N, C-alpha and C positions, 0 to 999 in steps of 0.2 A: 358269340357262344353259338355252337352248333344247335339246331333243332330242327324238328321236322313239321313244316306248316301244315294246317288243316288243308284238306282237298275240298275244293268249292265246285259246284257246277254252274257253268256260266250260260246264262240264259240272256237274249237280246236286252231286257229291261234291267240285267245286271249290269252289263257293260256300259250301258248308258248311265246306269246309277241315278236314274230318275231326274237327270239334271238337262236342263236346255243349255248347251253351249254356245257361247256367240261366236260366230265365225269370223276370223281375222285374216286378211289378205295379206299375209307376209311376203308373198312374191313382189307385190307393187312397191312396197318399203323397200326392198332390196334392190329393184329395179333404179329407183329414184336416189338411192344413197350413193355417195362418191366411194371408190374402193378405199380399204385403208390404207395408211402409210405404211411401209414396210419398217419392222421392228429393228431397231440396232442390235446386234449381237450381245446377249445377256451374259453376266459375269456369272462365275460358280455360284457365289453366294446369292445371287438373284434366282438362279434356275432351282437351288435347294429351298428356298424360301417359297417359289410358287409351286413346287412339288408339294411342301407341306400344306400349302393351303388347299391344294387339290385333293390331297388325302383327307384334310378337315371337312371339307365340302361333301365328301363320299360319305364320310362318318355321320355327319348330320342328316344327310338324305336318308341312308339307311335307318336311324333312329326314328326319323320322321314316318317312313313306310310302315315300321314297326307297330305304329298306333292303330293300324287297320288290318285286319286278317285278310280283306279283300286287296290291299295294296301290297301285302307283304307276302302272301300266299302264292303257292304254286297252283294255279287254278287247274282244274279238269273239265274239258268241254265235250259235250255231244252235239249233234247237229249243228256245228259251228259254220256257219256260212262264210263265204271268201271276204264278203264286207266287213263282217264283223273280227274274221282273223286279221284282217288288214288294220283296221281303226285300232282294236283293243291289244294287238299282240305284236304284229311286224312292225308297223311304223314306231310304236314306243320301244320295240326291243325288249319284250318281254316274254320268257317261255311259258309254254302251255302244252299240258297233255291231251291229246284228243282221241277220244273213244269213238269206235263203230264206223269210222270212216272208210275203211277197207274191208268191212266185214263180208262182202261179196267176192272178196278174191278166191278163187280155187286153190291158189298157194297155200292159204291157211289150213286147209285139211289135207293137202298132197304133200307138202314139203318135209318129209321124212328123211333120214340119211339113205335110205334103201331107195326111196324113190328117185332122188336125185342123181345118185350113183347109175340108176338104170337110165334115166332120161338124158344124162350128158354122157354118161359110158366112158371111154378112154380118150376123149379129146383132151389134148394136153392144154393146162391152164399154168397161169402164174399164181404163187402165194408167198407170205412172208414166212419163213423159215429160221432155224437156228436162234430164236429170240431169246431162249433162257439162259443163254452163255453171255448175253451183252445187254447192260442196263440201257444203251442207247439205242437200241434197234428203231425206235420212232424216229430219232434224228437222222440216223444212219441206213434208211430204208432201203437204197440200192444194194448194199451188201447184204440184204436178207432175201433178195428175190431169189425164189426157187421155181422149179419148173416140174411136173410131173401129170401123167394121165389123172384126170378128175376123179375117176372112182378110187385110184390109189390114196389122193389127196383126202377123200372122204374118209377113207379107212383111218388114215392119220388123225383126223379131227375127232372122230368118234373116241379115240384113247383119250381125250381130253389134253390139258396143258397148254402151253403157249406157244409151242414150237410149230403149228401147223394153222396158220390164220389166213385166209383169204379176205383181203382187205379193200377199201375203197381205191387205194393206191395202185391196185392191180387190174383196176377196171379198165383201163383202157387196153390192156394186152388180152383180157380175156372176152371182150364183147362177142368176138364170132362163136367161140365154143358155148358160150352160155346163152346164146340168143334163142334157144329152145325153149328156154323156161320163160320166156315174156307172154306166152299164151297162157300162163298160170296166174298173171299179175293183170290189174286194171290201171285206169287214170286216175288222179286225184285232181280232177278239174277245177275243183273250188279254189285251190292254192298254188297249182303247179301248171306247167305246159306240159306237152306231151314228151319232153326228152326223157330217156331212160334213166334210172336211178343207178348208184353205185353199190354192187352187192358185198355183204360181209357174211363168211361162213367160217364157224368156229366151234371148237368144243369146249367143255367146261373148264374155265380156268384161262381161257383165253383174256388177254387183258391190255386195254389203251391206258398209258399212264395221263396224268394230268397236263392239259393243254386247253388252248382255246382256238377256235378257226378263225379264219379271215373272211368267211362268207356265212351268212344266215344258213343254217340246216335244218332239215326236215327228217327225222328218223322213222322209220316205218318196220315196226317189228313182225316178222312173217311166222316164226317158229321160234320155240324156246323162249329162254327170259335172259334179260341182263340187267344189271344194276348200275343204274347212272348217279353219280354223284355232280350236281350243278352248283355251281358258287358264281356269285356275282362279280362284275367287274371291280366293284367297290372293294373287294378283298385282295386285290392284285398285291399290295405292298407286303402282306403276310406270307405271298407264296412263293418267295425267291424265283422270281421272274428274271432269269439271266441269259437266257439263249432262246433267240426267235420266239417262238409261241408256246415254249414248253415251260414247265415248274420244275426247279431241282427237287421239290418235294416228291413229286412222281406219284405218291397215293397217300391219301389223307388219312387212309384207315390203317396205315402201318405204323405201329408203336416205334420202331426204329427209327423211321423217317421223320417222327414228330419230336423224338428226342433230338436230332440234329438240327431240325427248324421248328422249335416249340411255339414260335409265333403262329405258325399254322393250326395249332389247337384252337386258337380262338377267333374262328371265322363262322359267318353265316353259310350255312350249306343246305340243300334240297336233296333228300335221298329219294329216288325214282326207280320203281319197279317196273321195268318195261316188259309187257306180255304181251301175247298174242294179240295182234290186230291193232297194237297201240302207235298211235303218232306221237311224236315229242318235237317240238321246235324249239331248237338251241339259238338264240340270236348271237350275231356276232359279238366276239370278245367275252363270251361267258366261259368261264373254266369248267370243263367237265372231265371225267374219267370214266371209264366203262369196264366192266368186268362180266364175263359170260357165266352164267349159272349152269346151264347145260347146253347140249349141241342146240345152236340157234342159228338162224339166218335172218338179216337184217339189211335194209336199203338205205342209204343216204341220198337225199335230193337237195339241189340247190337252185333248181330252175323255177323260181317263183315267178309269178306274173310282174312282179315289181322288181326294181332295181336291187341289184344284190352284189355291188361292187366296190365294197369297203377294202379289198385286198390290193387294188392297184396303187394306193398311196400309204401303204403301211410302212413305218422307218424300221426297216429290218435290221438295223445295225446291231 
């Protein structure tokens, strides 16, 4: 059932939950154990039963987490250290909304449409265009590559809609043109290396449909607001997952889509308003869709201090 969990502020004592955890050296056990014997190919009936058991386990785990607002809520943290982030969120694969970590960035005050257009000027950039005429614009990103002087792109984005959106997919092409903006940002050393983030710029109505990513992501909202809907991996069987990392449902707030996919009505979801200066950690495999409320700029980071390599072995068939 859809719900908005309570917002809790994490402190070190909250994350420890006043419990002394006994440390177990799993590494030693793995090193001494013989490798498992290869499994024989499963029959179709066996595969179906295994999937049903996996769905059963995920449902049981969600019901158990629901017993505790701490366990089931989307937590909000301030002054979150790198160590606490690792132990309480990154390693467990649990999302968290982090406040205040980029409060000193000059970009938070500067990045208006006028400032950006003046700063970057007429340098040619790449963006995603023509999206309104094709529902598969996320699957077929290359078809929607457009180029324009940056100040002209900003004029298009200010009009709103989904047809002029500079996304993370365009980052490789836009690095040289947008480098002049780096002085307005700062490091997020507690969680990330110094590699640059991937910039998103769009107007009200820009929309990224329901999907999950093959890396852990950290979103940094620099200007404007976005509405993010997060859905845990346990809900996958209700989301018509048929193509790569995308859901055929596309938008769990669209009544027409819910009529086509009624099982998506009965999902656990978290509705997050991403505001100026917020960071949102989205773990690998968590479904999300993102809608822009107003002209907005955001960065996505994947360069964490810890391994972020789930994509190498994803069964993409």
